[in-house]
C-alpha positions in Angstrom: -15.7 16.0 17.8 -13.2 17.3 16.4 -11.7 15.0 13.2 -8.2 15.3 13.1 -7.8 12.3 10.7 -9.9 12.2 7.9 -9.7 10.0 4.9 -12.2 9.5 1.7 -11.8 7.0 -1.6 -14.4 6.7 -4.4 -14.9 3.4 -5.0 -17.0 2.1 -8.1 -19.1 -0.9 -6.3 -22.6 -2.1 -5.1 -23.2 -0.3 -1.6 -24.9 -3.3 0.0 -21.4 -5.2 -0.8 -19.3 -2.6 0.3 -21.5 -2.1 3.9 -21.4 -5.6 4.0 -17.4 -5.8 4.2 -16.7 -3.0 6.3 -19.5 -4.0 8.9 -18.6 -7.7 9.0 -15.7 -7.8 11.3 -14.2 -11.3 9.5 -14.1 -9.2 6.4 -13.4 -6.1 8.1 -10.3 -7.1 9.6 -9.0 -8.8 6.0 -8.4 -5.1 4.6 -7.5 -3.0 7.7 -4.0 -2.4 7.9 -5.0 -1.0 11.6 -6.6 -4.3 13.1 -5.4 -8.1 13.3 -9.0 -9.2 15.2 -12.1 -7.6 15.3 -14.9 -9.6 17.3 -18.5 -8.3 18.1 -19.1 -9.3 22.0 -22.7 -11.0 22.6 -25.8 -8.4 21.9 -29.4 -8.9 22.3 -30.8 -6.1 20.7 -30.9 -4.2 17.6 -29.2 -0.9 18.8 -25.3 -0.4 19.0 -23.1 -3.2 18.9 -19.5 -3.4 21.2 -17.0 -5.2 20.0 -13.4 -5.9 20.9 -10.5 -4.8 18.6 -7.0 -6.4 18.8 -3.8 -5.4 16.7 -0.5 -7.7 16.9 2.1 -5.2 15.5 5.2 -7.6 16.4 5.5 -11.3 17.0 4.6 -12.0 20.7 3.2 -8.5 21.5 -0.5 -7.8 21.2 -2.7 -4.1 21.8 -6.3 -4.4 22.7 -9.4 -2.7 22.9 -13.1 -2.2 23.4 -15.4 -0.5 20.9 -19.5 0.5 20.6 -21.0 0.8 16.8 -24.2 1.8 15.8 -25.1 1.9 11.6 -27.6 3.3 9.6 -27.7 1.8 6.8 -30.9 3.4 5.1 -30.7 7.4 5.2 -33.4 9.2 3.8 -31.2 11.0 1.7 -29.6 7.6 0.5 -26.6 7.3 2.2 -25.2 5.0 4.9 -23.4 5.4 8.3 -21.6 4.2 10.8 -20.5 5.7 14.2 -18.3 4.5 16.4 -16.6 5.1 19.7 -13.3 2.8 21.2 -11.0 2.7 24.0 -8.4 1.1 25.5 -7.1 0.9 28.8 -3.7 -1.4 27.6 -0.4 0.6 28.5 0.8 -0.3 25.1 -2.2 1.3 23.5 -0.8 4.7 21.4 -4.5 5.7 21.6 -6.2 6.1 24.9 -9.9 6.9 23.4 -11.7 8.2 20.5 -15.2 8.8 18.0 -15.4 9.0 14.5 -17.5 7.4 11.8 -18.2 6.0 8.6 -20.1 7.5 5.7 -21.3 5.8 2.3 -22.7 8.3 -0.4 -23.2 6.8 -3.1 -23.3 8.7 -6.4 -23.9 8.1 -10.2 -20.5 6.2 -11.1 -19.8 4.9 -7.6 -19.5 5.9 -3.7 -17.7 8.0 -1.7 -16.7 6.3 1.2 -15.1 8.3 3.7 -14.1 8.5 7.6 -13.5 11.5 10.0 -11.9 10.5 13.7 -10.3 11.8 16.3 -8.7 10.5 19.4 -6.6 10.7 22.8 -3.5 9.8 22.7 -2.3 6.7 24.8 1.5 8.0 25.1 1.6 11.8 25.4 1.6 14.1 22.5 4.9 14.5 21.7 5.1 10.7 20.4 1.6 11.3 18.6 2.9 13.6 16.3 4.9 10.9 14.8 2.2 8.6 15.2 -0.6 10.5 14.1 0.3 11.0 10.2 1.1 6.9 10.5 -2.2 6.2 11.3 -3.6 8.6 8.9 -1.0 7.2 6.4 -2.8 3.6 7.4 -6.1 4.3 7.0 -5.7 5.5 3.5 -3.7 2.7 2.4 -6.3 0.6 4.0 -9.4 2.2 2.3 -7.6 2.0 -1.3 -6.6 -2.1 -0.6 -10.5 -2.2 0.4 -11.4 -0.3 -2.9 -9.0 -2.9 -4.9 -10.7 -5.5 -3.4 -14.2 -4.3 -4.7 -13.0 -3.4 -8.1 -10.4 -5.6 -9.4 -11.8 -9.0 -6.9 -8.3 -9.6 -5.7 -8.0 -10.5 -2.1 -6.7 -8.1 0.4 -4.3 -11.3 1.2 -3.0 -10.8 -2.3 -2.7 -7.0 -2.7 -0.5 -7.6 0.5 1.4 -9.6 -1.2 1.7 -7.5 -4.2 2.3 -4.2 -2.2 5.2 -5.9 -0.5 6.8 -7.2 -3.9 7.0 -3.7 -5.4 8.6 -2.6 -2.3 11.5 -5.0 -2.3 12.3 -4.5 -5.6 12.3 -0.6 -5.8 14.4 -1.6 -2.5 16.5 -3.7 -4.2 17.0 -1.5 -7.6 17.9 1.5 -5.6 20.6 -0.7 -3.7 21.8 -2.0 -6.8 22.4 1.4 -8.5 24.3 2.9 -5.4 26.6 -0.3 -5.8 27.2 -0.2 -9.1 26.2 2.6 -11.1 28.4 6.1 -11.4 26.8 8.6 -8.9 24.7 11.0 -11.0 23.1 7.8 -12.5 22.8 6.4 -9.5 20.9 9.1 -7.7 18.4 9.4 -10.6 17.5 5.7 -10.3 17.2 6.1 -7.1 14.8 9.1 -7.3 12.7 7.2 -9.4 12.1 4.0 -7.3 11.1 6.1 -4.7 9.2 8.7 -6.3 7.4 7.0 -9.2 3.9 6.0 -8.1 2.9 2.8 -7.3 1.2 0.4 -10.1 -2.0 0.6 -10.6 -3.2 -2.6 -8.9 -0.7 -1.6 -5.6 -2.9 -0.3 -2.7 -1.5 3.6 -2.2 -2.5 6.1 0.2 -1.5 8.9 -1.9 -5.2 7.5 -4.0 -7.2 8.9 -1.2 -8.1 12.3 0.0 -6.9 13.2 3.2 -8.7 16.4 4.0 -12.3 17.1 3.2 -13.1 18.5 -0.3 -13.2 22.4 -0.4 -11.7 22.4 3.2 -14.7 22.4 5.0 -15.8 21.0 8.1 -17.0 17.4 8.7 -19.8 17.0 10.5 -20.4 13.5 12.6 -23.8 11.6 12.5 -26.5 12.2 15.1 -26.0 8.6 15.9 -22.7 9.1 17.9 -24.1 11.3 20.4 -26.0 7.9 21.3 -23.2 6.0 22.2 -21.2 5.7 25.6 -17.4 5.3 25.4 -17.1 1.8 26.4 
């Protein structure tokens, strides 16, 4: 599997709790910007779990798809993995089919939580040149929101509101500066509003790694080969 998107974040948290908040659909959809709904489909075995996902980017617009996932909570090296395949026949979906994984690697100070995934575009390669960086950013922003939820106890909903307030404040400062200040000062204020890093308690994609450390290739877990495309 070619992992065209890679995101990694270091989280100071308990592995059991991180596993719960990423594997339980009602918790997963609270922090992940890429989904509005995630629901497991009925199953009767301990094998792969099928799920349905949806995203509502605009009022009255819903994009849906199906997925299948298989987790390994206790691996011999102490890590955990979760492999998945996903697909959508929805004409509104910019993703036609793909696969990926989550990896949970305990360290002395916390957990390296990382993902690698790739997909076949649903709207063609030209549109995907714009969409793929957005997807990478949304993954990283969501990972940092998950980190803050676990480390600070502030809910994903609170963190989203905080991010929106900070964004609007920066926009208001920029707009006011351009209206009332002399141009050199206005440009300085505008640059500061845009370039200053987010507050420590505000989710930010820039805090996540977007490439594998050392440039090494990322290997998908063996369990990915056991999954059929949904």
